[in-house]
C-alpha positions as CSV (number, residue, x, y, z in Angstrom):
1,M,-33.7,-54.6,229.9
2,G,-35.2,-57.9,231.6
3,L,-36.3,-61.2,230.2
4,I,-39.1,-62.7,228.3
5,C,-40.4,-65.1,229.4
6,Y,-42.6,-67.6,226.9
7,P,-44.3,-70.0,228.3
8,A,-44.8,-73.1,226.3
9,I,-47.6,-75.0,225.0
10,D,-46.9,-78.1,222.8
11,V,-49.9,-80.2,221.1
12,R,-49.8,-83.6,220.0
13,E,-53.2,-85.5,219.0
14,G,-54.6,-82.3,220.2
15,R,-53.0,-82.4,223.8
16,V,-51.0,-80.4,225.8
17,V,-47.8,-82.9,226.1
18,R,-44.6,-82.5,227.0
19,L,-41.5,-85.1,225.5
20,R,-38.2,-85.9,227.6
21,Q,-35.0,-84.7,225.3
22,G,-37.5,-84.9,222.0
23,D,-38.2,-88.8,222.4
24,Y,-42.2,-89.3,221.3
25,A,-42.3,-92.6,223.3
26,A,-41.0,-90.3,226.2
27,E,-44.7,-88.3,226.1
28,T,-46.2,-86.7,229.4
29,R,-49.7,-85.5,228.6
30,Y,-51.2,-82.7,230.7
31,P,-55.2,-82.3,231.6
32,E,-55.4,-78.9,230.8
33,E,-56.8,-78.2,227.0
34,P,-54.4,-75.8,225.0
35,L,-56.8,-73.1,224.6
36,A,-57.7,-73.1,228.6
37,L,-53.6,-72.7,229.2
38,A,-53.2,-70.6,226.8
39,R,-56.1,-67.9,228.7
40,R,-54.0,-68.9,232.3
41,Y,-51.1,-68.0,231.2
42,A,-52.5,-64.9,230.2
43,E,-54.1,-63.9,232.9
44,A,-50.9,-64.6,234.9
45,G,-49.7,-62.0,232.6
46,A,-47.8,-63.5,230.2
47,E,-46.9,-61.3,227.0
48,W,-45.5,-64.3,224.6
49,L,-46.3,-67.6,223.9
50,H,-44.5,-70.2,222.8
51,L,-46.8,-72.9,220.8
52,V,-45.3,-75.8,219.5
53,D,-47.0,-79.0,216.7
54,L,-45.2,-81.9,217.9
55,D,-47.1,-83.8,215.2
56,A,-45.8,-81.7,212.2
57,A,-42.5,-81.1,213.6
58,R,-41.9,-84.8,212.9
59,A,-44.5,-85.1,209.5
60,G,-44.9,-81.7,207.9
61,G,-47.7,-80.1,207.6
62,Y,-48.7,-77.7,210.7
63,T,-52.0,-77.9,211.9
64,L,-52.7,-75.9,214.7
65,A,-53.9,-72.6,213.0
66,P,-57.5,-72.9,214.3
67,L,-55.5,-73.0,218.0
68,L,-53.7,-70.1,216.6
69,A,-56.3,-68.0,215.7
70,A,-58.5,-68.4,218.8
71,I,-55.4,-68.3,221.3
72,G,-54.9,-64.4,219.2
73,R,-58.3,-63.8,219.5
74,E,-59.2,-64.8,222.8
75,T,-56.3,-63.8,225.1
76,G,-54.5,-60.7,223.4
77,L,-50.7,-63.1,223.6
78,K,-48.1,-62.9,221.3
79,V,-47.6,-65.9,219.9
80,Q,-44.4,-67.8,218.0
81,S,-44.8,-71.0,216.8
82,G,-43.6,-74.0,214.9
83,G,-44.1,-77.4,213.8
84,G,-43.7,-78.3,210.7
85,I,-43.0,-75.6,208.6
86,R,-41.6,-76.8,205.2
87,E,-42.8,-74.3,202.5
88,E,-43.1,-70.4,202.5
89,A,-46.5,-70.9,201.8
90,D,-46.3,-72.3,205.6
91,V,-44.9,-69.4,207.0
92,E,-47.6,-66.9,205.0
93,A,-50.4,-69.3,206.6
94,V,-49.1,-69.2,210.4
95,L,-48.2,-65.2,210.4
96,A,-52.3,-65.0,209.1
97,A,-53.6,-67.5,211.0
98,G,-52.6,-64.7,213.6
99,A,-48.6,-65.5,214.5
100,A,-46.9,-62.8,215.4
101,R,-43.4,-65.3,214.7
102,V,-42.7,-68.4,213.0
103,V,-40.4,-71.1,213.8
104,V,-38.6,-72.8,211.8
105,G,-36.7,-75.7,212.9
106,T,-36.1,-78.2,210.2
107,L,-35.5,-76.4,207.6
108,A,-33.7,-73.9,209.3
109,V,-30.4,-77.1,209.3
110,R,-31.7,-78.7,206.2
111,Q,-31.9,-75.8,204.0
112,P,-30.6,-72.4,205.4
113,N,-30.3,-70.8,202.0
114,R,-34.2,-70.9,201.3
115,V,-34.6,-69.4,205.3
116,I,-32.2,-66.9,204.8
117,G,-34.2,-66.0,201.8
118,W,-37.5,-65.8,204.5
119,L,-35.6,-63.5,206.3
120,Q,-35.4,-61.3,203.7
121,R,-38.8,-61.6,202.8
122,F,-41.0,-61.5,205.5
123,G,-38.5,-59.1,207.9
124,P,-36.4,-60.9,210.9
125,D,-38.1,-59.8,213.3
126,R,-40.7,-62.2,211.8
127,I,-38.7,-65.4,211.8
128,A,-37.1,-67.4,214.6
129,I,-34.7,-70.1,214.0
130,A,-34.8,-73.2,216.6
131,L,-31.1,-74.3,216.2
132,D,-32.2,-77.9,219.0
133,A,-27.9,-79.0,219.8
134,R,-27.2,-82.2,221.4
135,A,-23.4,-82.6,222.7
136,D,-21.5,-84.9,220.3
137,A,-18.2,-87.2,222.1
138,E,-16.2,-84.3,221.2
139,G,-18.2,-81.7,222.9
140,V,-19.2,-80.3,220.2
141,F,-23.2,-79.1,219.6
142,R,-24.7,-80.8,216.6
143,L,-27.9,-80.2,215.2
144,P,-30.1,-83.3,214.8
145,V,-33.4,-82.9,212.8
146,Q,-37.4,-84.0,211.7
147,G,-38.1,-84.1,215.3
148,W,-34.6,-84.6,216.6
149,T,-34.9,-88.1,215.1
150,E,-32.1,-87.6,212.6
151,A,-28.5,-86.4,212.4
152,S,-28.1,-83.6,210.1
153,G,-24.3,-83.3,210.2
154,F,-24.0,-79.8,210.9
155,A,-22.3,-77.7,213.8
156,L,-23.8,-75.1,215.9
157,F,-22.3,-72.5,215.7
158,D,-21.1,-73.2,211.7
159,L,-25.1,-72.5,211.0
160,L,-25.3,-70.2,213.2
161,G,-22.6,-68.1,211.8
162,R,-24.2,-68.0,208.5
163,Y,-27.5,-67.1,209.8
164,A,-26.2,-64.1,211.9
165,E,-24.1,-62.4,208.6
166,A,-27.3,-63.2,207.2
167,G,-29.7,-60.1,209.3
168,L,-30.8,-63.3,211.9
169,Q,-32.4,-61.5,215.2
170,H,-33.9,-64.6,217.0
171,L,-32.8,-68.1,217.9
172,L,-34.3,-70.1,219.8
173,C,-32.0,-72.8,221.5
174,T,-32.4,-76.1,223.3
175,D,-29.9,-78.1,224.9
176,I,-31.1,-81.7,223.8
177,A,-29.8,-83.1,226.6
178,R,-31.6,-81.5,229.4
179,D,-35.3,-81.2,227.6
180,G,-37.5,-81.8,229.8
181,M,-35.7,-83.4,232.6
182,L,-35.5,-80.4,235.0
183,A,-31.8,-80.5,235.4
184,G,-31.1,-76.8,234.7
185,L,-30.6,-74.6,232.0
186,N,-27.0,-75.1,230.1
187,L,-25.6,-71.2,231.0
188,E,-22.5,-71.7,229.7
189,L,-23.5,-72.5,226.1
190,Y,-26.1,-69.3,226.3
191,A,-23.3,-67.5,227.3
192,A,-20.7,-68.4,224.9
193,I,-23.8,-67.9,221.9
194,A,-23.9,-64.2,223.7
195,R,-20.1,-63.5,223.0
196,R,-19.9,-64.9,219.4
197,F,-23.0,-63.2,218.4
198,P,-24.4,-60.2,220.0
199,G,-26.9,-59.6,217.6
200,V,-28.8,-62.2,217.7
201,A,-31.4,-62.4,220.6
202,V,-31.0,-66.2,222.1
203,Q,-34.5,-68.1,224.1
204,A,-32.9,-70.4,226.5
205,S,-35.0,-73.6,226.3
206,G,-34.3,-77.1,227.5
207,G,-34.6,-78.1,231.5
208,V,-35.3,-74.5,233.5
209,A,-36.2,-76.4,236.9
210,G,-36.3,-73.2,239.3
211,L,-36.1,-69.2,239.3
212,A,-32.6,-69.3,239.4
213,D,-32.1,-70.6,235.8
214,L,-33.9,-67.6,234.7
215,R,-31.4,-65.5,236.4
216,G,-28.6,-67.4,235.5
217,A,-29.6,-67.1,231.7
218,H,-30.0,-63.4,231.8
219,A,-27.4,-62.8,233.4
220,A,-25.9,-65.3,230.9
221,G,-26.6,-62.1,228.2
222,A,-30.2,-64.5,226.6
223,R,-32.7,-62.8,225.5
224,G,-35.6,-65.0,227.2
225,V,-36.4,-68.2,228.3
226,V,-38.9,-70.6,227.4
227,L,-40.9,-72.3,230.2
228,G,-42.2,-75.9,230.0
229,K,-42.4,-78.9,231.9
230,A,-41.4,-76.9,235.6
231,L,-44.7,-74.4,235.0
232,L,-46.9,-77.6,234.1
233,E,-45.4,-79.6,237.0
234,G,-45.9,-76.3,239.6
235,R,-41.6,-76.0,240.0
236,F,-42.8,-72.1,239.9
237,T,-45.7,-70.0,239.3
238,L,-45.4,-67.8,235.8
239,S,-46.6,-65.3,237.7
240,A,-43.0,-65.5,240.0
241,A,-41.3,-66.1,236.5
242,L,-41.8,-62.5,234.8
243,E,-41.2,-61.3,238.7
244,A,-37.4,-62.7,238.4
245,A,-37.5,-62.2,235.0
246,A,-37.4,-58.5,235.5
247,E,-35.0,-58.4,238.2
248,P,-32.0,-56.0,236.8
249,L,-29.3,-57.4,236.2
250,P,-26.5,-56.9,239.3
251,C,-23.9,-54.2,238.7
């Protein structure tokens, strides 16, 4: 099975943006409108889209339902989307707007028992958990929350173990130190996740710089890769990424 590419559209104040290491003060804006960009990705052959509400990620209250519905109506893309998912009603609303999968981040760290209940209610294929991690001074990956602005005290592998036992299927994991840096994926991190939790399909995110990162992620055991800044800045085309992601692993 090949690697699934998730071209990413991060939206803040209605514009396509990218943040550097999750810093809202280190924002790059791009001229293309979100819906137009989604159309372009669909035309290039994408099947999935990763759509993030950055305003809601910090303040709560998902705001992209109209955009999400338009993307589904006009492109046919399957969309996983999150940002500001705090209540069960938020999950229901995002699914009703057309998302194939809802991404839950901050609440997945702060209130794992609630989110495990959502996995059971909506089904593990409709919920992706975003455990975005930053290594501390001892090299332990910790999980900041609230748009990566607050410490939670939780360690990545401890919390992931709880979710895996509860039947988690989809994990989105970003190495925050590499996010938006075009410095390459943390392949060691994804290989460690794949070894310890083979039943969890991990999506690698943060730092993709070239097609070699896609091949490396696939070899490390990732099932998907999120493509953000590298696509927006023309490091490679989505068509080339899809071809690289479809390459079989060497024997």
